[in-house]
N, C-alpha and C positions, 0 to 999 in steps of 0.2 A: 125429361126437363122440355124438353123440344115440344110434345104435346102439348104445353099447357099454350102457346102462340095459337091465333091462328092460322091456315095452313098457308094465309097469302102473305101474313107478317115472317113466318116462318123462311118462304122460301127466299124474301129478302133476305133475312138473315143469311143466309147459305149461299146469295149470291155475295152478296159484303165479304162473308167468309172464304170464296175462292179468290180475293185478291192479296195480293203478294204481301205479306208482313201485318195483314189481318187476321186475328183469331177472333174466337167466339166470343169472346166478351167485348172486341173491341166493334163487331160485329153490329150485336144489339146492340150496342150504344148509337152504331151509326143508324140503324134501324128507328129507333126510339127518336131521332132525330128525325129524319124525313116523317112520321107518324106526327108529332109536333107542330112541323113546318105547315106554313097556311099551302093550298092546293097550289097557288100560284110559284110557290119558293119550291117545292117538291117536280112541278111540271117543269122547270125551267133547268135545272136538275138534269133531267129525263130526257128535254130538247137539248140540253149540249152534249148528252153522250150521245142523242142519235146522230147531231152534228157532225161530229168527229168521227164517227165510222162512216156517213153518209159521205163528207165532203172533205176529207182529208187523204191527198195521196202524197208518194215520194216524186218531187220534180221528176221529170223525166231526163233533168243532163245532170244533175248532182245526186239526187235518191235521199235530199233534203225531205222534211216533212213539210208540206203547205198547201195549200186550199187552193192553189191556183198553180197553171203549169203555162213556163216554168216558173220559179219561187222567185219571190221578190228579188233576191240576192242576185241570180241570174241573168234577172230581167235590167237590172240596176246601171244604165250605161256608166255611172260615176266609179264603178267596179272594177278592175285591173283583170280583163280576164283573160290577162294569158298567163296570170300566177293563179294556181290552184293549191287550194290549203288540203290537204288528205285526212280525215278522220275515223274514229270508228262507228262514230253511235250522233244521231242530231244533236242529243246532251251535250256533248264536245262540242261542237258548233256553235250552240248555241252561248257557252260557257267564254269561248275566244272571243266572241262578238262583243258580249260585253265589255272586255276592255278597250273597245275602241282603237283597239292597233293596228287592224287588218284591214286591210281596201280590196284584197284581192276577191276571187270566187272560192265555193269548196268543193269536194265531193266528197261524198258519205258512204264505207264501205258496207255499212249492217252490219259486222261483228271482225270478225279476225281470226285467224287460223287457231285452229284448236284441235291438232290430232285427237287426243283422247277422248274428245267430245264428236267427234269424228265431223269438225268443219273444216274444211280445205278451203283453198284459192277459189275452186270452184263456186262456192257457194257465198263468196261474196261479192260485189259490183265492180272487182276489177279489169275485167273487160271493158264494160263501160269506160272506165277512167282511161284504159291503151286506146278504146277510141277516140275521145277529146284529142288525145295526143297525137293519132295519127291522120287525124282529118278534122280541122279547124271548123267545118260545118256542125259537126258534132258537141261544139262548145258554145258555149254562153255568146251568142251574137256572133259567132262564124269567127274568133278569134285564135288565132296561133297560137298554142302553149310553149311558153317558155318556160316555165319554172314549176317543179310541182315540189310543194312542202309536205314532208312524211310528218304528220301530227298524231301519230299514235301513240296511246299510252307507255308510258316508259317502263315497261317489265317485260317478263321473259317470252312471254306470248306477243307484246306488241312489237317486239325487237323485230324477232322473229317474219312476224310478218311484214315488217317494213323491210327486210332485206328482201323478201321474195317479192313484192309489189316492186322494189327501187330496180330488180335484174327485169320486170317483165315491163318495166317502164322504157328501161333503157333500150330493150328487143325492140319494143314498138315506136320508138324516137327513130329508131335507124338511120342514125349519124346527123339527125335533125338539130345536135346541140344545145338538147334539152338540158336543162340544170335541175337534180335530182340535189335535196336539200333536209334536213329534218331539223326540230325544233331542238335549239340550247338545252341543254340539261341544267336548265333552270328548273326544271322538274323535277322532283325529287325520284330514285327509281322505284320501283315500286309500288308509285302512288297513282290517284285516278284525276283522269282532266277535270271533270266537275266537282271535285276538292279540293281545286289549287285557288287561289287566291287571284284576285285582278295582277297583281304586282305582279306574281311570279310568271303569268302567262303572259305577262306584256315583254319581261324582259327572256321567255322565252322565245317570241315572236322575232324580235329585235337582233338577238343572236343565235339566230339559225346558223346552220352551217351546210 
C-alpha cells in the first residue's frame, strides 16, 4: 500500500509515524494536511521545527528549556532566588507557573530515579542543584539558597527520588540552615503534575511542609 505514494510523501509519513502516539493513519492525515497547505504555511512549520532544534537549550542554572541563558525566570529580579522549587520535567514547571502562586525560582531534574530503567541519581541534575546550595555564585543572581521545595510527582518513584535528593541537599548545605520542604498533599498520590488543576496546585504550594 505504501508504494502508492511518491517516495517523498512516503518519507514524510514515516517521519510523522515516528512521533509518540502517531499511528500510520494519523501520519497520513498529517502528511496530506501539509500537502494541502500553502508553501508559506508548510515552510513556517519547517522553520519552527528547525528553530527549536537550533535555538532552544537548557538554562545553565535551572535546566529549564529556554532560547536564552539564563532563562527569563532565573534572570527576573522580581523572583525570590533564595527559594528553589525542584521539579522533574520542564512541563511540570510550566503547570506550576500557570497557578501564579509561586514567586521563587526552579530547578529541573530532567527525570527521576528509576532503578528498573537503569536511571540513577547521577543521571539527573542533582549535582547542579547541590552546587547552587553550596555556592551562591552558582545560583540565580548570586543569591544564597535558604529553602528548597521538592515538587516531584507524588508516586513511588517521585517519593524515592525526593528522599534521595533531600539527603544530598542536607549534605551539601553542611549546617547552613537550609530548609528542605515538600509540596503539601493536595496532589493525589499516583497522579502527575501536568494533569492537576490550578486550584489543587495552588493549595499544594501554599500548604507545603
